[in-house]
C-alpha positions in Angstrom: -9.0 8.7 -21.2 -11.9 7.3 -19.2 -12.0 8.9 -15.8 -12.9 5.5 -14.2 -9.5 4.2 -15.5 -7.8 7.0 -13.7 -9.6 6.2 -10.5 -8.6 2.6 -11.0 -5.0 3.6 -11.5 -5.1 5.8 -8.3 -6.3 2.9 -6.2 -3.9 0.6 -7.9 -1.1 2.8 -6.6 -2.6 2.7 -3.1 -2.6 -1.1 -3.1 0.8 -1.4 -4.7 2.4 0.9 -2.1 0.5 -0.8 0.7 2.0 -4.2 -0.4 5.5 -3.0 0.3 5.6 -2.7 4.2 3.6 -5.8 4.7 5.7 -8.0 2.4 9.0 -6.5 3.7 8.0 -6.9 7.4 6.8 -10.4 6.7 9.8 -11.5 4.7 12.1 -10.2 7.5 10.1 -12.3 10.0 8.8 -9.4 11.9 5.2 -8.8 13.0 3.4 -5.7 11.7 0.0 -4.1 12.0 -2.6 -5.4 9.6 -6.4 -5.3 9.3 -6.5 -8.8 10.8 -4.9 -7.8 14.1 -6.7 -6.9 17.3 -7.5 -4.1 17.3 -7.4 -3.8 13.5 -4.6 -1.6 12.2 -3.1 -1.2 15.6 -2.3 -4.7 17.0 0.4 -6.8 15.4 -0.1 -9.7 12.9 2.3 -12.5 12.3 4.9 -12.3 9.6 3.0 -14.9 7.6 -0.2 -13.0 7.7 1.7 -9.9 6.5 3.3 -11.7 3.6 -0.1 -13.0 2.5 -1.8 -9.6 3.0 1.1 -7.9 1.1 0.8 -10.4 -1.8 -2.9 -9.8 -2.0 -2.4 -6.1 -2.1 0.2 -6.5 -4.9 -2.2 -8.6 -7.0 -5.1 -6.1 -6.5 -2.7 -3.3 -7.4 -1.6 -5.1 -10.5 -5.1 -5.8 -11.7 -6.2 -2.2 -11.1 -3.2 -0.6 -12.9 -2.4 -3.1 -15.7 -5.6 -4.9 -16.4 -8.1 -2.0 -16.4 -8.0 0.2 -19.4 -4.8 0.7 -21.4 -2.2 1.8 -18.9 0.7 3.6 -20.7 3.8 4.1 -18.7 4.8 6.9 -21.1 1.5 8.8 -20.4 2.0 11.4 -17.7 -1.7 11.3 -16.6 -1.5 7.5 -16.4 1.6 7.5 -14.3 0.6 10.4 -12.0 -2.6 8.7 -10.8 -0.9 5.6 -9.3 1.9 7.8 -8.0 -0.6 10.1 -6.3 -2.3 7.1 -4.7 1.0 5.6 -3.6 2.1 9.0 -2.1 -1.1 9.5 -0.2 -1.2 6.0 1.3 2.5 6.4 2.1 2.0 9.7 4.0 -1.0 8.3 5.8 0.9 5.1 6.8 3.9 7.1 8.0 1.6 9.2 10.3 -0.5 6.3 11.4 2.2 3.7 12.0 4.7 6.3 13.2 2.7 6.6 16.4 3.4 2.9 17.2 7.1 2.9 16.1 8.3 6.3 17.1 8.5 7.8 13.6 6.3 10.8 14.4 8.6 12.1 17.1 12.1 10.8 16.5 14.5 11.6 19.3 11.8 11.2 22.0 
């Protein structure tokens, strides 16, 4: 296994996981933070912007996981890399966006 393929799978997992909150928020018609908001990553972007950003992330994730190398869903190392990327971006997102939506200190 080429180590560059594993790096690609890792970042593919990051992009795939990042697609989820943007697509879901956008499809629900709700604004959400995006890199295009002011300030970036803190202000809110429209639901349409979030759907487009989420779709872009899904396409990049697809390319990085399924079009680079020979991804095998039965290979533990192949699956662990996108899973690790998805987990890390998910934890980062929970901490970062939790400060705006009350997720870091529930009950306050």
